[in-house]
N, C-alpha and C positions, 0 to 999 in steps of 0.2 A: 427732871423727868417730865415728859409730856404724856398726858392721858388722852385717850380717844373716847369721847362720850357721844353717843348717838342722840341727836336732838330732833324732835318732831315740831314743825311749825305749821300752824293752821291760820287761815284768814278768818277773822271774826266778822259777823254781819255789820258791825260798826265801821269796818274798814281797817281795823287794827290787826296786828298779828300776835299770836300767843305761842310761846315755845314751852315745851316740857320734855322730860326725859324719863323713860322707864328705867334706865340704867342708874340714874342719880335721883332717887326720891327727894322731893322737896324743891327740885329745880322747876321754877315757873317764872317766865319773863314775858313782858308785853312791850311792844313798840309800834311806831308808826310805819316802819318799813321792815322788810325781812332782815336787811343788814343791821339796822338798829336793834331789832329783837335779838339777833344772834350775838351782838356785842354785849347787850345786857345779860343774856343767858351765860356768856363766858364769865362775866364778873360774878354772877350769882353762883355759878359752878365753883369758881375759885374759893369763894367764901364758904360754901358748903363743904368742900374738900378740906379746907383748913380746919373747920370746926370738927369734922370727922376725924382728922389726924390727931387732934387734941384729945379726943375720947378713945381712939383706937390706935394701935401701932401700925396696922397694915390696911391697905385699901384693896378691895377686890374689883378694881376697874382695869380694863385692858389698856396697855400702853400703845402708843402710835405704831410701834414695831410689830405688834400682834394683830393689828386690824388693817384690812385692805378693803375699803368699800368703793364701789364704782357705780356711777349713774350713767345710763345711756338714754339718748333721746331718739325716739323712732317716729318718723313721719307716718301718719295714718292716712 
């Protein structure tokens, strides 16, 4: 099963990137690029989900079939 977790990435003043998620408390990742940060965030999310599954039977996170997010770019 694939889960869809919304991640927020912000650029820090030092030039690094920080990822977190309101949907998965405890998920925090930092990297030198957005791609690296998202890769680290994916690994952290897997570990958090595995730990949560050991403590609980069910997860209250949406699956990829339940979520459809789109981004549009508009020239100003």
